[in-house]
C-alpha positions in Angstrom: -16.8 1.7 -7.5 -15.1 -0.3 -4.7 -11.7 -2.7 -5.9 -10.0 -5.3 -3.6 -6.4 -6.0 -4.4 -3.7 -7.8 -2.4 -0.1 -6.7 -3.0 1.8 -10.0 -1.2 0.7 -13.8 -2.1 0.9 -15.6 1.0 1.2 -19.6 1.1 -1.4 -21.4 3.1 1.5 -21.7 5.8 1.7 -18.1 5.7 -2.2 -17.3 5.8 -2.7 -19.8 8.9 0.1 -17.9 11.0 -0.6 -14.2 9.2 -1.8 -11.8 11.7 0.4 -8.4 10.7 -1.8 -6.9 8.4 -0.8 -3.5 6.7 -4.5 -2.3 5.4 -4.5 0.5 3.0 -7.2 2.5 0.7 -6.3 4.7 -2.4 -8.8 6.8 -4.2 -8.7 8.0 -7.8 -11.5 9.5 -9.8 -14.4 7.5 -8.2 -12.8 4.7 -7.5 -12.0 3.5 -4.2 -9.0 0.0 -4.1 -8.5 -1.5 -0.5 -5.3 -3.4 -1.2 -4.0 -5.2 2.0 -0.1 -6.2 2.5 1.1 -9.1 4.7 4.6 -8.9 5.9 7.5 -10.0 2.9 11.0 -10.8 3.5 12.3 -9.4 -0.1 10.7 -6.1 -0.6 11.3 -7.0 -4.2 8.5 -10.1 -4.7 5.7 -7.2 -4.2 4.1 -6.1 -7.1 2.4 -2.5 -7.5 -1.4 -2.3 -8.2 -3.1 0.0 -11.3 -4.7 2.7 -10.0 -7.0 3.8 -12.5 -4.5 3.3 -15.7 -3.1 6.7 -14.3 -1.2 6.0 -11.5 0.6 2.5 -9.6 0.5 2.0 -6.1 2.9 -0.1 -4.0 2.4 -1.0 -0.2 5.6 -2.8 1.4 6.1 -4.1 4.6 9.3 -6.3 5.7 9.4 -8.2 8.2 7.4 -11.1 9.5 4.3 -11.3 12.2 6.1 -11.1 15.2 8.4 -8.0 13.9 7.9 -5.4 10.9 11.4 -3.8 10.2 9.9 -1.1 8.0 6.9 0.0 5.5 7.2 1.3 2.3 5.2 3.2 0.5 5.2 4.2 -3.4 3.3 5.8 -6.2 4.1 6.0 -9.6 2.7 8.3 -12.6 1.8 5.8 -15.4 0.6 9.0 -18.1 4.3 10.3 -18.4 6.9 9.3 -21.0 9.4 6.9 -19.2 6.8 5.7 -17.1 6.8 4.3 -14.2 7.7 7.7 -13.5 8.3 7.7 -9.3 6.4 10.6 -7.8 6.1 9.7 -3.9 8.0 7.8 -1.8 7.6 7.6 1.9 9.3 4.7 4.2 7.8 4.1 7.9 10.0 3.2 10.9 9.2 1.6 14.2 7.0 2.2 16.8 4.1 2.4 14.5 1.0 4.3 15.6 -1.2 1.6 17.3 -4.5 3.8 15.4 -5.8 0.4 13.5 -8.4 2.8 11.4 -7.3 4.0 7.9 -5.2 6.6 7.9 -4.2 5.7 11.3 -0.2 4.8 10.0 -0.3 7.4 7.6 -2.9 10.2 7.5 -4.2 11.0 4.0 -1.3 11.6 1.2 -2.1 13.1 -1.9 -0.2 12.3 -5.1 -0.7 14.2 -8.1 0.2 13.5 -11.9 2.1 16.2 -14.0 -0.4 15.1 -16.6 -3.3 17.4 -16.2 -2.8 17.7 -12.1 -4.9 14.4 -11.4 -5.1 13.4 -7.7 -4.8 10.1 -5.8 -5.4 10.2 -2.1 -4.0 7.2 0.1 -3.8 6.5 3.4 -2.9 3.4 5.0 -3.1 1.1 9.1 -1.3 -1.4 10.5 -3.1 -4.3 12.7 -2.3 -7.1 13.5 -5.6 -9.1 12.7 -6.2 -11.5 10.2 -8.3 -10.4 7.4 -11.6 -10.9 7.4 
């Protein structure tokens, strides 16, 4: 199953001007989820995506289409007491990789749930093209 999700909901004006896109592929069990993120000024407005009810994944790209200040990626374990429990966090600073094929920016990252050792795998790439 392939699910497409977007973590930032741009306005019509932002969509017309959008050129910088962070594309992530997240895999858990037999699902592959494609997440596209566009630059935001406020990282707190970005929502996390449900990954098989076991994890949540959040991709934040702070900046604008002319300059990305940083990219922050988060994975949360949803099966533990006190969930969401942050289990993985990484921040990428410029200069960014010019490889626009997933996982060109991040490589493949593996995050594990403490409950039964479930594995979520993700990779992301930064592009300078609008999504098709």
